[in-house]
C-alpha positions as CSV (number, residue, x, y, z in Angstrom):
1,M,123.4,132.0,33.1
2,R,126.4,130.6,31.3
3,I,129.7,132.2,32.2
4,T,132.8,131.6,30.0
5,N,136.3,132.5,31.3
6,Y,138.5,134.0,28.5
7,G,141.3,134.9,30.9
8,H,142.3,137.7,33.2
9,S,139.2,139.8,33.7
10,C,137.7,138.9,30.3
11,M,134.5,137.0,31.0
12,G,131.5,136.2,28.8
13,V,128.0,135.9,30.2
14,R,125.1,134.5,28.3
15,T,121.8,135.7,29.8
16,A,118.3,136.6,28.5
17,G,119.4,136.3,24.9
18,H,122.4,138.6,25.3
19,D,126.1,137.6,25.0
20,L,128.0,140.0,27.3
21,L,131.7,140.3,27.0
22,F,133.6,142.1,29.8
23,D,137.1,143.7,29.5
24,P,138.4,142.0,26.3
25,F,142.1,141.2,26.9
26,I,142.9,138.1,25.0
27,S,145.6,138.5,22.3
28,G,148.0,140.0,24.8
29,N,147.4,137.3,27.5
30,P,150.0,134.5,27.4
31,L,147.5,132.3,29.3
32,A,144.8,132.7,26.7
33,K,146.6,131.5,23.6
34,A,143.9,128.8,22.9
35,V,141.1,131.4,22.9
36,D,140.0,132.6,19.4
37,A,138.7,136.1,19.9
38,A,137.4,136.2,16.4
39,H,134.7,133.6,17.2
40,I,133.6,134.8,20.7
41,P,129.8,135.5,20.6
42,V,129.0,139.0,21.7
43,T,126.1,141.5,21.6
44,E,127.5,143.9,24.2
45,I,131.0,144.7,25.3
46,L,131.4,146.2,28.8
47,V,134.6,147.9,29.6
48,T,135.3,148.7,33.3
49,H,138.2,151.1,32.8
50,G,140.9,152.1,30.4
51,H,144.0,150.0,31.2
52,G,145.4,148.0,28.3
53,D,144.8,144.7,30.1
54,H,141.1,145.4,29.9
55,V,140.6,147.1,26.5
56,L,143.2,145.6,24.2
57,D,140.9,143.6,22.0
58,A,137.7,145.7,22.4
59,E,138.0,147.7,19.2
60,A,138.6,144.7,17.0
61,I,135.8,142.7,18.6
62,A,133.4,145.6,18.5
63,K,134.0,146.2,14.8
64,R,133.9,142.5,13.9
65,S,130.6,141.8,15.8
66,E,129.0,145.3,15.6
67,A,128.3,144.9,19.3
68,T,127.4,147.8,21.5
69,L,130.3,149.0,23.7
70,I,129.3,150.2,27.1
71,S,131.7,152.0,29.4
72,N,132.2,155.3,31.1
73,Y,131.7,158.4,28.9
74,E,135.4,159.1,28.3
75,I,136.2,155.5,27.2
76,A,133.0,155.3,25.0
77,S,134.0,158.6,23.3
78,W,137.6,157.3,22.8
79,F,136.3,154.2,21.0
80,E,133.9,156.3,18.9
81,K,136.9,158.2,17.5
82,K,138.4,154.8,16.6
83,G,135.4,154.0,14.5
84,V,133.3,151.9,16.9
85,Q,129.8,152.5,15.7
86,R,127.7,151.6,18.7
87,T,128.7,153.0,22.1
88,I,127.0,154.0,25.3
89,G,128.9,156.2,27.7
90,L,127.8,156.2,31.4
91,N,129.1,157.7,34.6
92,L,129.1,156.4,38.1
93,G,125.7,155.7,39.5
94,G,124.1,155.8,36.0
95,G,122.6,153.0,34.1
96,V,121.0,152.0,30.8
97,T,118.4,149.5,29.7
98,V,119.7,147.3,26.8
99,G,117.1,144.8,25.6
100,K,116.0,142.7,28.6
101,L,118.9,143.9,30.8
102,R,119.6,146.8,33.0
103,V,123.3,147.8,33.2
104,K,124.4,150.0,36.0
105,Y,127.9,151.5,36.4
106,V,129.0,151.3,40.0
107,I,132.0,152.5,42.0
108,A,135.5,150.9,41.7
109,L,138.5,152.3,43.5
110,H,141.3,152.1,41.1
111,S,142.8,154.3,38.2
112,S,142.1,154.6,34.5
113,E,144.3,155.6,31.7
114,L,143.9,154.5,28.0
115,P,146.8,152.8,26.2
116,D,147.7,156.1,24.3
117,G,147.8,158.1,27.5
118,S,144.3,159.5,27.2
119,Y,142.3,160.2,30.3
120,G,140.2,157.1,31.0
121,G,137.5,158.6,33.2
122,N,136.4,157.1,36.4
123,P,137.0,153.3,36.8
124,G,133.9,151.3,37.7
125,G,132.2,148.0,37.7
126,F,128.9,146.8,36.3
127,V,125.8,145.4,38.0
128,V,123.7,143.6,35.3
129,S,120.1,142.8,36.2
130,G,117.7,140.8,34.1
131,P,115.1,138.0,34.1
132,E,117.7,135.4,35.2
133,G,118.8,137.6,38.2
134,A,121.6,140.1,38.8
135,F,125.4,139.8,39.0
136,L,128.4,142.1,39.4
137,H,131.6,142.4,37.4
138,A,133.7,144.5,39.8
139,G,136.5,145.5,37.4
140,D,139.7,146.4,39.1
141,T,139.0,147.7,42.6
142,A,140.1,147.9,46.2
143,L,137.8,147.0,49.0
144,T,135.3,149.8,49.8
145,Q,132.4,150.2,52.2
146,D,130.3,151.3,49.2
147,M,130.1,147.6,48.3
148,Q,127.6,147.2,51.1
149,L,125.1,149.1,49.0
150,L,125.2,146.4,46.3
151,K,123.4,144.0,48.7
152,R,120.1,145.5,47.5
153,F,120.5,143.9,44.1
154,N,120.3,140.4,45.5
155,L,123.3,139.3,43.4
156,K,123.5,135.7,42.3
157,F,127.2,135.9,42.1
158,A,130.0,138.5,41.8
159,M,133.2,138.5,39.7
160,L,135.8,139.9,42.0
161,P,139.6,140.6,41.5
162,I,141.7,138.4,43.8
163,G,145.2,138.9,42.5
164,D,146.4,141.5,45.1
165,H,149.1,144.0,44.2
166,F,147.0,146.1,41.8
167,T,143.6,145.2,43.2
168,M,142.0,143.5,46.2
169,G,143.6,140.3,47.3
170,V,141.8,137.2,48.6
171,D,141.2,138.4,52.1
172,D,139.6,141.7,51.0
173,A,137.6,139.9,48.3
174,I,136.1,137.7,51.0
175,I,135.0,140.9,52.9
176,A,133.7,142.4,49.7
177,A,131.5,139.3,49.1
178,Q,130.2,139.5,52.6
179,Y,129.4,143.2,52.2
180,M,127.5,142.3,49.0
181,G,125.7,139.3,50.5
182,V,126.9,136.9,47.8
183,Q,127.8,133.3,48.4
184,K,129.4,132.6,45.0
185,V,132.4,134.5,43.7
186,I,134.1,134.0,40.4
187,G,137.8,135.1,40.7
188,I,139.3,137.5,38.1
189,H,142.5,139.4,37.6
190,Y,144.9,136.7,39.0
191,N,147.9,134.6,37.7
192,T,148.2,136.5,34.4
193,F,151.4,138.3,35.4
194,P,154.0,137.5,38.1
195,P,152.8,140.3,40.5
196,I,149.3,138.8,40.7
197,T,150.2,135.2,40.9
198,I,148.4,133.5,43.8
199,D,148.0,130.1,45.4
200,T,144.6,129.1,44.1
201,A,144.2,126.2,46.5
202,K,144.7,128.5,49.5
203,A,142.4,131.0,48.0
204,K,139.6,128.5,47.7
205,A,140.2,127.2,51.2
206,A,140.0,130.8,52.6
207,F,136.7,131.4,50.9
208,A,135.4,128.0,52.1
209,E,136.4,128.8,55.6
210,A,134.3,132.0,55.4
211,G,131.3,130.0,54.2
212,L,131.7,131.2,50.6
213,E,132.4,129.4,47.3
214,L,135.2,130.6,45.0
215,L,134.9,129.5,41.4
216,L,138.0,129.5,39.3
217,P,137.0,128.0,35.9
218,E,139.9,127.2,33.5
219,I,140.4,129.6,30.7
220,G,138.2,128.6,27.8
221,T,135.7,126.7,29.9
222,T,132.1,127.5,30.6
223,I,130.1,127.1,33.8
224,E,126.4,127.6,34.7
225,I,125.0,129.5,37.6
């Protein structure tokens, strides 16, 4: 799998012929000025919840690319009303098969309100399974014991928030990774705004001390797992 960091929680994953784009927030991210959202390859857009720093560029990218937008039912319906042609609305515990991939919407402990104040449904994360293995994009979440249930997916890696304040911090993300049985974690939702600024060297050291690997690719760069 090829994973590209577009900043904040916006991650691209190339797997099994799909270009997945999670939580598009680019034009409003001061750290992602070098990213050109108009040229990001995308076949499916996956939105974890309704906050502006996760949905800001979803409409424009969906209309430009004609990608399928996958989220909870309320968010999918909200984008339909904005003219997005291809949407799939899920609810917690539900899933859908898209091409060679299985996408499951799993629990996140957070809140969800769309930029215009509309109800954003239940926040969640996505477990994506396919011929190259399975991975998690956790969205914004606190640590929960439900994460232990994700071990059954034999995840290759997990994208976990580490910025604290609005989500898990580093210490809780380490426990989350242990609950899930993953050795590799890609950090998301950190350093974009002052409340979620962290010491990345200390974060990597804390993960290493726990026998885990924390990957923090620079914005605009691609790694392979």
